[in-house]
PDB file of N, CA, C and O in Angstrom:
ATOM      1  N   UNK A   1       0.808  -1.189   0.000  1.00  0.00           N
ATOM      2  CA  UNK A   1       0.000   0.000   0.000  1.00  0.00           C
ATOM      3  C   UNK A   1       0.859   1.265   0.000  1.00  0.00           C
ATOM      4  O   UNK A   1       0.432   2.314  -0.482  1.00  0.00           O
ATOM      5  N   UNK A   2       2.074   1.155   0.545  1.00  0.00           N
ATOM      6  CA  UNK A   2       2.938   2.337   0.617  1.00  0.00           C
ATOM      7  C   UNK A   2       3.243   2.897  -0.772  1.00  0.00           C
ATOM      8  O   UNK A   2       3.159   4.111  -0.958  1.00  0.00           O
ATOM      9  N   UNK A   3       3.596   2.058  -1.761  1.00  0.00           N
ATOM     10  CA  UNK A   3       3.865   2.629  -3.090  1.00  0.00           C
ATOM     11  C   UNK A   3       2.656   3.341  -3.701  1.00  0.00           C
ATOM     12  O   UNK A   3       2.808   4.366  -4.367  1.00  0.00           O
ATOM     13  N   UNK A   4       1.461   2.798  -3.476  1.00  0.00           N
ATOM     14  CA  UNK A   4       0.260   3.431  -4.023  1.00  0.00           C
ATOM     15  C   UNK A   4      -0.037   4.751  -3.322  1.00  0.00           C
ATOM     16  O   UNK A   4      -0.435   5.726  -3.961  1.00  0.00           O
ATOM     17  N   UNK A   5       0.156   4.778  -2.017  1.00  0.00           N
ATOM     18  CA  UNK A   5      -0.054   6.023  -1.267  1.00  0.00           C
ATOM     19  C   UNK A   5       0.972   7.069  -1.691  1.00  0.00           C
ATOM     20  O   UNK A   5       0.658   8.256  -1.774  1.00  0.00           O
ATOM     21  N   UNK A   6       2.205   6.622  -1.959  1.00  0.00           N
ATOM     22  CA  UNK A   6       3.247   7.546  -2.417  1.00  0.00           C
ATOM     23  C   UNK A   6       2.867   8.141  -3.774  1.00  0.00           C
ATOM     24  O   UNK A   6       2.976   9.352  -3.971  1.00  0.00           O
ATOM     25  N   UNK A   7       2.425   7.303  -4.705  1.00  0.00           N
ATOM     26  CA  UNK A   7       2.066   7.819  -6.029  1.00  0.00           C
ATOM     27  C   UNK A   7       0.845   8.730  -5.948  1.00  0.00           C
ATOM     28  O   UNK A   7       0.747   9.703  -6.696  1.00  0.00           O
ATOM     29  N   UNK A   8      -0.090   8.419  -5.041  1.00  0.00           N
ATOM     30  CA  UNK A   8      -1.258   9.275  -4.833  1.00  0.00           C
ATOM     31  C   UNK A   8      -0.833  10.653  -4.339  1.00  0.00           C
ATOM     32  O   UNK A   8      -1.327  11.672  -4.821  1.00  0.00           O
ATOM     33  N   UNK A   9       0.087  10.679  -3.376  1.00  0.00           N
ATOM     34  CA  UNK A   9       0.568  11.948  -2.844  1.00  0.00           C
ATOM     35  C   UNK A   9       1.372  12.714  -3.897  1.00  0.00           C
ATOM     36  O   UNK A   9       1.229  13.929  -4.030  1.00  0.00           O
ATOM     37  N   UNK A  10       2.208  12.007  -4.637  1.00  0.00           N
ATOM     38  CA  UNK A  10       3.059  12.683  -5.631  1.00  0.00           C
ATOM     39  C   UNK A  10       2.237  13.226  -6.793  1.00  0.00           C
ATOM     40  O   UNK A  10       2.652  14.189  -7.437  1.00  0.00           O
ATOM     41  N   UNK A  11       1.093  12.636  -7.071  1.00  0.00           N
ATOM     42  CA  UNK A  11       0.250  13.186  -8.131  1.00  0.00           C
ATOM     43  C   UNK A  11      -0.257  14.575  -7.745  1.00  0.00           C
ATOM     44  O   UNK A  11      -0.409  15.442  -8.606  1.00  0.00           O
ATOM     45  N   UNK A  12      -0.516  14.786  -6.470  1.00  0.00           N
ATOM     46  CA  UNK A  12      -0.939  16.111  -6.008  1.00  0.00           C
ATOM     47  C   UNK A  12       0.224  17.090  -6.010  1.00  0.00           C
ATOM     48  O   UNK A  12       0.040  18.276  -6.286  1.00  0.00           O
ATOM     49  N   UNK A  13       1.420  16.598  -5.704  1.00  0.00           N
ATOM     50  CA  UNK A  13       2.602  17.469  -5.708  1.00  0.00           C
ATOM     51  C   UNK A  13       2.882  17.960  -7.120  1.00  0.00           C
ATOM     52  O   UNK A  13       3.136  19.146  -7.333  1.00  0.00           O
ATOM     53  N   UNK A  14       2.836  17.052  -8.079  1.00  0.00           N
ATOM     54  CA  UNK A  14       3.153  17.445  -9.456  1.00  0.00           C
ATOM     55  C   UNK A  14       2.057  18.303 -10.091  1.00  0.00           C
ATOM     56  O   UNK A  14       2.333  19.126 -10.962  1.00  0.00           O
ATOM     57  N   UNK A  15       0.812  18.105  -9.649  1.00  0.00           N
ATOM     58  CA  UNK A  15      -0.270  18.887 -10.254  1.00  0.00           C
ATOM     59  C   UNK A  15      -0.355  20.303  -9.673  1.00  0.00           C
ATOM     60  O   UNK A  15      -0.907  21.202 -10.306  1.00  0.00           O
ATOM     61  N   UNK A  16       0.186  20.496  -8.480  1.00  0.00           N
ATOM     62  CA  UNK A  16       0.119  21.814  -7.852  1.00  0.00           C
ATOM     63  C   UNK A  16      -1.268  22.178  -7.364  1.00  0.00           C
ATOM     64  O   UNK A  16      -1.571  23.355  -7.168  1.00  0.00           O
ATOM     65  N   UNK A  17      -2.102  21.192  -7.170  1.00  0.00           N
ATOM     66  CA  UNK A  17      -3.488  21.413  -6.768  1.00  0.00           C
ATOM     67  C   UNK A  17      -3.544  21.971  -5.338  1.00  0.00           C
ATOM     68  O   UNK A  17      -2.788  21.552  -4.461  1.00  0.00           O
ATOM     69  N   UNK A  18      -4.459  22.930  -5.126  1.00  0.00           N
ATOM     70  CA  UNK A  18      -4.686  23.489  -3.792  1.00  0.00           C
ATOM     71  C   UNK A  18      -6.163  23.346  -3.437  1.00  0.00           C
ATOM     72  O   UNK A  18      -7.014  23.219  -4.317  1.00  0.00           O
ATOM     73  N   UNK A  19      -6.457  23.367  -2.135  1.00  0.00           N
ATOM     74  CA  UNK A  19      -7.854  23.261  -1.722  1.00  0.00           C
ATOM     75  C   UNK A  19      -8.575  24.566  -2.054  1.00  0.00           C
ATOM     76  O   UNK A  19      -7.994  25.642  -1.915  1.00  0.00           O
ATOM     77  N   UNK A  20      -9.814  24.487  -2.485  1.00  0.00           N
ATOM     78  CA  UNK A  20     -10.542  25.691  -2.900  1.00  0.00           C
ATOM     79  C   UNK A  20     -10.785  26.686  -1.755  1.00  0.00           C
ATOM     80  O   UNK A  20     -10.686  27.895  -1.962  1.00  0.00           O
ATOM     81  N   UNK A  21     -11.093  26.202  -0.581  1.00  0.00           N
ATOM     82  CA  UNK A  21     -11.467  27.098   0.514  1.00  0.00           C
ATOM     83  C   UNK A  21     -10.258  27.674   1.247  1.00  0.00           C
ATOM     84  O   UNK A  21     -10.187  28.879   1.489  1.00  0.00           O
ATOM     85  N   UNK A  22      -9.312  26.810   1.597  1.00  0.00           N
ATOM     86  CA  UNK A  22      -8.185  27.254   2.430  1.00  0.00           C
ATOM     87  C   UNK A  22      -6.928  27.583   1.640  1.00  0.00           C
ATOM     88  O   UNK A  22      -6.001  28.202   2.163  1.00  0.00           O
ATOM     89  N   UNK A  23      -6.899  27.175   0.399  1.00  0.00           N
ATOM     90  CA  UNK A  23      -5.740  27.378  -0.471  1.00  0.00           C
ATOM     91  C   UNK A  23      -4.468  26.725   0.057  1.00  0.00           C
ATOM     92  O   UNK A  23      -3.363  27.216  -0.176  1.00  0.00           O
ATOM     93  N   UNK A  24      -4.636  25.601   0.780  1.00  0.00           N
ATOM     94  CA  UNK A  24      -3.451  24.844   1.192  1.00  0.00           C
ATOM     95  C   UNK A  24      -3.173  23.785   0.133  1.00  0.00           C
ATOM     96  O   UNK A  24      -4.100  23.297  -0.514  1.00  0.00           O
ATOM     97  N   UNK A  25      -1.917  23.429  -0.046  1.00  0.00           N
ATOM     98  CA  UNK A  25      -1.606  22.390  -1.035  1.00  0.00           C
ATOM     99  C   UNK A  25      -2.289  21.067  -0.675  1.00  0.00           C
ATOM    100  O   UNK A  25      -2.293  20.653   0.485  1.00  0.00           O
ATOM    101  N   UNK A  26      -2.857  20.423  -1.673  1.00  0.00           N
ATOM    102  CA  UNK A  26      -3.586  19.185  -1.437  1.00  0.00           C
ATOM    103  C   UNK A  26      -2.664  18.039  -1.029  1.00  0.00           C
ATOM    104  O   UNK A  26      -3.128  17.045  -0.472  1.00  0.00           O
ATOM    105  N   UNK A  27      -1.378  18.163  -1.296  1.00  0.00           N
ATOM    106  CA  UNK A  27      -0.508  17.072  -0.889  1.00  0.00           C
ATOM    107  C   UNK A  27      -0.363  17.012   0.629  1.00  0.00           C
ATOM    108  O   UNK A  27       0.049  15.977   1.154  1.00  0.00           O
ATOM    109  N   UNK A  28      -0.685  18.073   1.345  1.00  0.00           N
ATOM    110  CA  UNK A  28      -0.729  17.991   2.812  1.00  0.00           C
ATOM    111  C   UNK A  28      -1.815  16.995   3.222  1.00  0.00           C
ATOM    112  O   UNK A  28      -1.597  16.152   4.092  1.00  0.00           O
ATOM    113  N   UNK A  29      -2.954  17.098   2.608  1.00  0.00           N
ATOM    114  CA  UNK A  29      -4.067  16.208   2.913  1.00  0.00           C
ATOM    115  C   UNK A  29      -3.777  14.801   2.403  1.00  0.00           C
ATOM    116  O   UNK A  29      -4.044  13.817   3.093  1.00  0.00           O
ATOM    117  N   UNK A  30      -3.232  14.711   1.200  1.00  0.00           N
ATOM    118  CA  UNK A  30      -3.003  13.414   0.592  1.00  0.00           C
ATOM    119  C   UNK A  30      -1.757  12.720   1.121  1.00  0.00           C
ATOM    120  O   UNK A  30      -1.487  11.578   0.747  1.00  0.00           O
ATOM    121  N   UNK A  31      -0.991  13.382   1.980  1.00  0.00           N
ATOM    122  CA  UNK A  31       0.155  12.740   2.617  1.00  0.00           C
ATOM    123  C   UNK A  31      -0.285  11.856   3.780  1.00  0.00           C
ATOM    124  O   UNK A  31       0.478  10.997   4.222  1.00  0.00           O
ATOM    125  N   UNK A  32      -1.495  12.052   4.280  1.00  0.00           N
ATOM    126  CA  UNK A  32      -1.976  11.287   5.437  1.00  0.00           C
ATOM    127  C   UNK A  32      -1.951   9.773   5.209  1.00  0.00           C
ATOM    128  O   UNK A  32      -1.460   9.055   6.079  1.00  0.00           O
ATOM    129  N   UNK A  33      -2.452   9.254   4.089  1.00  0.00           N
ATOM    130  CA  UNK A  33      -2.376   7.790   3.896  1.00  0.00           C
ATOM    131  C   UNK A  33      -0.940   7.286   3.845  1.00  0.00           C
ATOM    132  O   UNK A  33      -0.634   6.235   4.408  1.00  0.00           O
ATOM    133  N   UNK A  34      -0.058   8.023   3.178  1.00  0.00           N
ATOM    134  CA  UNK A  34       1.343   7.591   3.083  1.00  0.00           C
ATOM    135  C   UNK A  34       1.987   7.523   4.462  1.00  0.00           C
ATOM    136  O   UNK A  34       2.620   6.525   4.806  1.00  0.00           O
ATOM    137  N   UNK A  35       1.829   8.573   5.243  1.00  0.00           N
ATOM    138  CA  UNK A  35       2.412   8.610   6.589  1.00  0.00           C
ATOM    139  C   UNK A  35       1.812   7.508   7.455  1.00  0.00           C
ATOM    140  O   UNK A  35       2.526   6.849   8.211  1.00  0.00           O
ATOM    141  N   UNK A  36       0.523   7.312   7.347  1.00  0.00           N
ATOM    142  CA  UNK A  36      -0.148   6.276   8.140  1.00  0.00           C
ATOM    143  C   UNK A  36       0.351   4.885   7.789  1.00  0.00           C
ATOM    144  O   UNK A  36       0.614   4.084   8.686  1.00  0.00           O
ATOM    145  N   UNK A  37       0.487   4.583   6.510  1.00  0.00           N
ATOM    146  CA  UNK A  37       0.964   3.262   6.109  1.00  0.00           C
ATOM    147  C   UNK A  37       2.401   3.030   6.550  1.00  0.00           C
ATOM    148  O   UNK A  37       2.755   1.913   6.927  1.00  0.00           O
ATOM    149  N   UNK A  38       3.232   4.063   6.508  1.00  0.00           N
ATOM    150  CA  UNK A  38       4.616   3.926   6.974  1.00  0.00           C
ATOM    151  C   UNK A  38       4.636   3.625   8.474  1.00  0.00           C
ATOM    152  O   UNK A  38       5.397   2.769   8.924  1.00  0.00           O
ATOM    153  N   UNK A  39       3.809   4.322   9.242  1.00  0.00           N
ATOM    154  CA  UNK A  39       3.752   4.069  10.680  1.00  0.00           C
ATOM    155  C   UNK A  39       3.226   2.667  10.993  1.00  0.00           C
ATOM    156  O   UNK A  39       3.715   2.007  11.910  1.00  0.00           O
ATOM    157  N   UNK A  40       2.239   2.219  10.236  1.00  0.00           N
ATOM    158  CA  UNK A  40       1.711   0.869  10.438  1.00  0.00           C
ATOM    159  C   UNK A  40       2.775  -0.172  10.105  1.00  0.00           C
ATOM    160  O   UNK A  40       2.918  -1.157  10.828  1.00  0.00           O
ATOM    161  N   UNK A  41       3.519   0.029   9.028  1.00  0.00           N
ATOM    162  CA  UNK A  41       4.586  -0.901   8.653  1.00  0.00           C
ATOM    163  C   UNK A  41       5.649  -0.965   9.750  1.00  0.00           C
ATOM    164  O   UNK A  41       6.148  -2.045  10.065  1.00  0.00           O
ATOM    165  N   UNK A  42       5.994   0.178  10.329  1.00  0.00           N
ATOM    166  CA  UNK A  42       6.959   0.205  11.423  1.00  0.00           C
ATOM    167  C   UNK A  42       6.441  -0.589  12.620  1.00  0.00           C
ATOM    168  O   UNK A  42       7.193  -1.352  13.226  1.00  0.00           O
ATOM    169  N   UNK A  43       5.180  -0.418  12.962  1.00  0.00           N
ATOM    170  CA  UNK A  43       4.600  -1.117  14.106  1.00  0.00           C
ATOM    171  C   UNK A  43       4.534  -2.623  13.877  1.00  0.00           C
ATOM    172  O   UNK A  43       4.785  -3.404  14.795  1.00  0.00           O
ATOM    173  N   UNK A  44       4.200  -3.033  12.656  1.00  0.00           N
ATOM    174  CA  UNK A  44       4.169  -4.464  12.337  1.00  0.00           C
ATOM    175  C   UNK A  44       5.563  -5.062  12.449  1.00  0.00           C
ATOM    176  O   UNK A  44       5.730  -6.147  13.007  1.00  0.00           O
ATOM    177  N   UNK A  45       6.557  -4.367  11.927  1.00  0.00           N
ATOM    178  CA  UNK A  45       7.942  -4.838  12.020  1.00  0.00           C
ATOM    179  C   UNK A  45       8.371  -4.946  13.482  1.00  0.00           C
ATOM    180  O   UNK A  45       9.021  -5.916  13.870  1.00  0.00           O
ATOM    181  N   UNK A  46       8.012  -3.957  14.283  1.00  0.00           N
ATOM    182  CA  UNK A  46       8.330  -3.985  15.707  1.00  0.00           C
ATOM    183  C   UNK A  46       7.698  -5.219  16.374  1.00  0.00           C
ATOM    184  O   UNK A  46       8.350  -5.901  17.164  1.00  0.00           O
ATOM    185  N   UNK A  47       6.454  -5.495  16.060  1.00  0.00           N
ATOM    186  CA  UNK A  47       5.766  -6.637  16.667  1.00  0.00           C
ATOM    187  C   UNK A  47       6.385  -7.956  16.230  1.00  0.00           C
ATOM    188  O   UNK A  47       6.515  -8.878  17.035  1.00  0.00           O
ATOM    189  N   UNK A  48       6.771  -8.055  14.946  1.00  0.00           N
ATOM    190  CA  UNK A  48       7.410  -9.276  14.451  1.00  0.00           C
ATOM    191  C   UNK A  48       8.714  -9.545  15.194  1.00  0.00           C
ATOM    192  O   UNK A  48       9.007 -10.688  15.545  1.00  0.00           O
ATOM    193  N   UNK A  49       9.485  -8.509  15.430  1.00  0.00           N
ATOM    194  CA  UNK A  49      10.749  -8.677  16.146  1.00  0.00           C
ATOM    195  C   UNK A  49      10.480  -9.216  17.549  1.00  0.00           C
ATOM    196  O   UNK A  49      11.179 -10.117  18.015  1.00  0.00           O
ATOM    197  N   UNK A  50       9.472  -8.670  18.220  1.00  0.00           N
ATOM    198  CA  UNK A  50       9.117  -9.158  19.549  1.00  0.00           C
ATOM    199  C   UNK A  50       8.704 -10.627  19.484  1.00  0.00           C
ATOM    200  O   UNK A  50       9.143 -11.434  20.304  1.00  0.00           O
ATOM    201  N   UNK A  51       7.865 -10.974  18.517  1.00  0.00           N
ATOM    202  CA  UNK A  51       7.393 -12.356  18.402  1.00  0.00           C
ATOM    203  C   UNK A  51       8.532 -13.319  18.084  1.00  0.00           C
ATOM    204  O   UNK A  51       8.560 -14.427  18.620  1.00  0.00           O
ATOM    205  N   UNK A  52       9.478 -12.922  17.218  1.00  0.00           N
ATOM    206  CA  UNK A  52      10.609 -13.787  16.894  1.00  0.00           C
ATOM    207  C   UNK A  52      11.528 -13.974  18.101  1.00  0.00           C
ATOM    208  O   UNK A  52      12.093 -15.050  18.297  1.00  0.00           O
ATOM    209  N   UNK A  53      11.672 -12.931  18.902  1.00  0.00           N
ATOM    210  CA  UNK A  53      12.486 -13.055  20.112  1.00  0.00           C
ATOM    211  C   UNK A  53      11.819 -13.990  21.109  1.00  0.00           C
ATOM    212  O   UNK A  53      12.501 -14.772  21.773  1.00  0.00           O
ATOM    213  N   UNK A  54      10.502 -13.923  21.223  1.00  0.00           N
ATOM    214  CA  UNK A  54       9.782 -14.848  22.110  1.00  0.00           C
ATOM    215  C   UNK A  54       9.943 -16.280  21.598  1.00  0.00           C
ATOM    216  O   UNK A  54      10.178 -17.201  22.380  1.00  0.00           O
ATOM    217  N   UNK A  55       9.814 -16.462  20.282  1.00  0.00           N
ATOM    218  CA  UNK A  55       9.958 -17.801  19.703  1.00  0.00           C
ATOM    219  C   UNK A  55      11.366 -18.346  19.905  1.00  0.00           C
ATOM    220  O   UNK A  55      11.564 -19.558  19.977  1.00  0.00           O
ATOM    221  N   UNK A  56      12.339 -17.451  19.995  1.00  0.00           N
ATOM    222  CA  UNK A  56      13.723 -17.871  20.228  1.00  0.00           C
ATOM    223  C   UNK A  56      14.024 -18.181  21.680  1.00  0.00           C
ATOM    224  O   UNK A  56      15.154 -18.540  22.013  1.00  0.00           O
ATOM    225  N   UNK A  57      13.029 -18.049  22.552  1.00  0.00           N
ATOM    226  CA  UNK A  57      13.225 -18.404  23.942  1.00  0.00           C
ATOM    227  C   UNK A  57      13.701 -17.264  24.825  1.00  0.00           C
ATOM    228  O   UNK A  57      14.150 -17.501  25.946  1.00  0.00           O
ATOM    229  N   UNK A  58      13.612 -16.050  24.350  1.00  0.00           N
ATOM    230  CA  UNK A  58      14.092 -14.895  25.102  1.00  0.00           C
ATOM    231  C   UNK A  58      12.938 -14.236  25.861  1.00  0.00           C
ATOM    232  O   UNK A  58      11.817 -14.171  25.355  1.00  0.00           O
ATOM    233  N   UNK A  59      13.210 -13.753  27.066  1.00  0.00           N
ATOM    234  CA  UNK A  59      12.222 -12.968  27.797  1.00  0.00           C
ATOM    235  C   UNK A  59      12.181 -11.578  27.171  1.00  0.00           C
ATOM    236  O   UNK A  59      13.224 -10.971  26.928  1.00  0.00           O
ATOM    237  N   UNK A  60      10.987 -11.080  26.913  1.00  0.00           N
ATOM    238  CA  UNK A  60      10.841  -9.877  26.100  1.00  0.00           C
ATOM    239  C   UNK A  60      10.096  -8.781  26.853  1.00  0.00           C
ATOM    240  O   UNK A  60       9.088  -9.036  27.512  1.00  0.00           O
ATOM    241  N   UNK A  61      10.603  -7.573  26.745  1.00  0.00           N
ATOM    242  CA  UNK A  61       9.932  -6.361  27.220  1.00  0.00           C
ATOM    243  C   UNK A  61       8.979  -5.925  26.121  1.00  0.00           C
ATOM    244  O   UNK A  61       9.415  -5.648  25.003  1.00  0.00           O
ATOM    245  N   UNK A  62       7.681  -5.859  26.417  1.00  0.00           N
ATOM    246  CA  UNK A  62       6.679  -5.567  25.390  1.00  0.00           C
ATOM    247  C   UNK A  62       6.208  -4.123  25.488  1.00  0.00           C
ATOM    248  O   UNK A  62       5.482  -3.782  26.422  1.00  0.00           O
ATOM    249  N   UNK A  63       6.603  -3.256  24.538  1.00  0.00           N
ATOM    250  CA  UNK A  63       6.207  -1.846  24.600  1.00  0.00           C
ATOM    251  C   UNK A  63       4.724  -1.612  24.318  1.00  0.00           C
ATOM    252  O   UNK A  63       4.220  -0.515  24.556  1.00  0.00           O
ATOM    253  N   UNK A  64       4.025  -2.620  23.819  1.00  0.00           N
ATOM    254  CA  UNK A  64       2.598  -2.457  23.542  1.00  0.00           C
ATOM    255  C   UNK A  64       1.783  -2.400  24.827  1.00  0.00           C
ATOM    256  O   UNK A  64       0.654  -1.909  24.823  1.00  0.00           O
ATOM    257  N   UNK A  65       2.339  -2.892  25.915  1.00  0.00           N
ATOM    258  CA  UNK A  65       1.633  -2.929  27.193  1.00  0.00           C
ATOM    259  C   UNK A  65       2.533  -2.381  28.298  1.00  0.00           C
ATOM    260  O   UNK A  65       3.056  -3.153  29.102  1.00  0.00           O
ATOM    261  N   UNK A  66       2.722  -1.064  28.352  1.00  0.00           N
ATOM    262  CA  UNK A  66       3.642  -0.509  29.360  1.00  0.00           C
ATOM    263  C   UNK A  66       3.198  -0.752  30.790  1.00  0.00           C
ATOM    264  O   UNK A  66       4.026  -0.794  31.699  1.00  0.00           O
ATOM    265  N   UNK A  67       1.899  -0.913  30.999  1.00  0.00           N
ATOM    266  CA  UNK A  67       1.419  -1.151  32.364  1.00  0.00           C
ATOM    267  C   UNK A  67       1.847  -2.521  32.882  1.00  0.00           C
ATOM    268  O   UNK A  67       1.820  -2.764  34.089  1.00  0.00           O
ATOM    269  N   UNK A  68       2.240  -3.416  31.979  1.00  0.00           N
ATOM    270  CA  UNK A  68       2.637  -4.769  32.384  1.00  0.00           C
ATOM    271  C   UNK A  68       4.134  -5.008  32.269  1.00  0.00           C
ATOM    272  O   UNK A  68       4.571  -6.155  32.352  1.00  0.00           O
ATOM    273  N   UNK A  69       4.923  -3.977  32.083  1.00  0.00           N
ATOM    274  CA  UNK A  69       6.344  -4.181  31.849  1.00  0.00           C
ATOM    275  C   UNK A  69       7.156  -4.101  33.141  1.00  0.00           C
ATOM    276  O   UNK A  69       7.902  -3.151  33.381  1.00  0.00           O
ATOM    277  N   UNK A  70       6.983  -5.109  33.938  1.00  0.00           N
ATOM    278  CA  UNK A  70       7.814  -5.304  35.117  1.00  0.00           C
ATOM    279  C   UNK A  70       8.554  -6.610  34.904  1.00  0.00           C
ATOM    280  O   UNK A  70       8.102  -7.441  34.117  1.00  0.00           O
ATOM    281  N   UNK A  71       9.668  -6.818  35.572  1.00  0.00           N
ATOM    282  CA  UNK A  71      10.394  -8.085  35.367  1.00  0.00           C
ATOM    283  C   UNK A  71       9.524  -9.323  35.589  1.00  0.00           C
ATOM    284  O   UNK A  71       9.759 -10.367  34.981  1.00  0.00           O
ATOM    285  N   UNK A  72       8.520  -9.206  36.461  1.00  0.00           N
ATOM    286  CA  UNK A  72       7.655 -10.359  36.716  1.00  0.00           C
ATOM    287  C   UNK A  72       6.684 -10.611  35.554  1.00  0.00           C
ATOM    288  O   UNK A  72       6.163 -11.717  35.408  1.00  0.00           O
ATOM    289  N   UNK A  73       6.447  -9.593  34.740  1.00  0.00           N
ATOM    290  CA  UNK A  73       5.434  -9.743  33.699  1.00  0.00           C
ATOM    291  C   UNK A  73       6.016  -9.947  32.304  1.00  0.00           C
ATOM    292  O   UNK A  73       5.275  -9.903  31.322  1.00  0.00           O
ATOM    293  N   UNK A  74       7.315 -10.169  32.195  1.00  0.00           N
ATOM    294  CA  UNK A  74       7.893 -10.436  30.880  1.00  0.00           C
ATOM    295  C   UNK A  74       7.267 -11.678  30.280  1.00  0.00           C
ATOM    296  O   UNK A  74       6.917 -12.620  30.990  1.00  0.00           O
ATOM    297  N   UNK A  75       7.132 -11.669  28.974  1.00  0.00           N
ATOM    298  CA  UNK A  75       6.582 -12.831  28.277  1.00  0.00           C
ATOM    299  C   UNK A  75       7.692 -13.883  28.203  1.00  0.00           C
ATOM    300  O   UNK A  75       8.788 -13.619  27.708  1.00  0.00           O
ATOM    301  N   UNK A  76       7.388 -15.057  28.698  1.00  0.00           N
ATOM    302  CA  UNK A  76       8.383 -16.121  28.677  1.00  0.00           C
ATOM    303  C   UNK A  76       7.983 -17.168  27.650  1.00  0.00           C
ATOM    304  O   UNK A  76       6.836 -17.613  27.608  1.00  0.00           O
ATOM    305  N   UNK A  77       8.926 -17.545  26.841  1.00  0.00           N
ATOM    306  CA  UNK A  77       8.661 -18.530  25.805  1.00  0.00           C
ATOM    307  C   UNK A  77       8.345 -19.885  26.416  1.00  0.00           C
ATOM    308  O   UNK A  77       8.967 -20.297  27.396  1.00  0.00           O
ATOM    309  N   UNK A  78       7.396 -20.558  25.842  1.00  0.00           N
ATOM    310  CA  UNK A  78       7.053 -21.904  26.270  1.00  0.00           C
ATOM    311  C   UNK A  78       6.122 -21.975  27.454  1.00  0.00           C
ATOM    312  O   UNK A  78       5.765 -23.070  27.889  1.00  0.00           O
ATOM    313  N   UNK A  79       5.716 -20.835  27.991  1.00  0.00           N
ATOM    314  CA  UNK A  79       4.789 -20.837  29.113  1.00  0.00           C
ATOM    315  C   UNK A  79       3.401 -20.451  28.639  1.00  0.00           C
ATOM    316  O   UNK A  79       3.246 -19.607  27.757  1.00  0.00           O
ATOM    317  N   UNK A  80       2.404 -21.070  29.226  1.00  0.00           N
ATOM    318  CA  UNK A  80       1.033 -20.769  28.854  1.00  0.00           C
ATOM    319  C   UNK A  80       0.592 -19.488  29.540  1.00  0.00           C
ATOM    320  O   UNK A  80       0.853 -19.287  30.725  1.00  0.00           O
ATOM    321  N   UNK A  81      -0.088 -18.612  28.779  1.00  0.00           N
ATOM    322  CA  UNK A  81      -0.579 -17.345  29.328  1.00  0.00           C
ATOM    323  C   UNK A  81      -1.864 -17.604  30.070  1.00  0.00           C
ATOM    324  O   UNK A  81      -2.727 -18.343  29.596  1.00  0.00           O
ATOM    325  N   UNK A  82      -1.996 -16.991  31.249  1.00  0.00           N
ATOM    326  CA  UNK A  82      -3.201 -17.209  32.060  1.00  0.00           C
ATOM    327  C   UNK A  82      -4.170 -16.100  31.890  1.00  0.00           C
ATOM    328  O   UNK A  82      -5.241 -16.117  32.498  1.00  0.00           O
TER     329      UNK A  82
END
């Protein structure tokens, strides 16, 4: 999706289109999908790294749940979650 969002945003950059009411460049508005997809890709990659470390038998600090990040609450590989 990132390449399509990039081409969507760049089409507004090359056309020089502005919004009728506010006269702001439309690529500001059309940059939202591109930025969002990049952030989602980063988060997915972050989660995969955590999951691979758990699969490798390592105790992992999980940033998705800061309220549970104490040494006692680390995710341990091979243990059943209660």
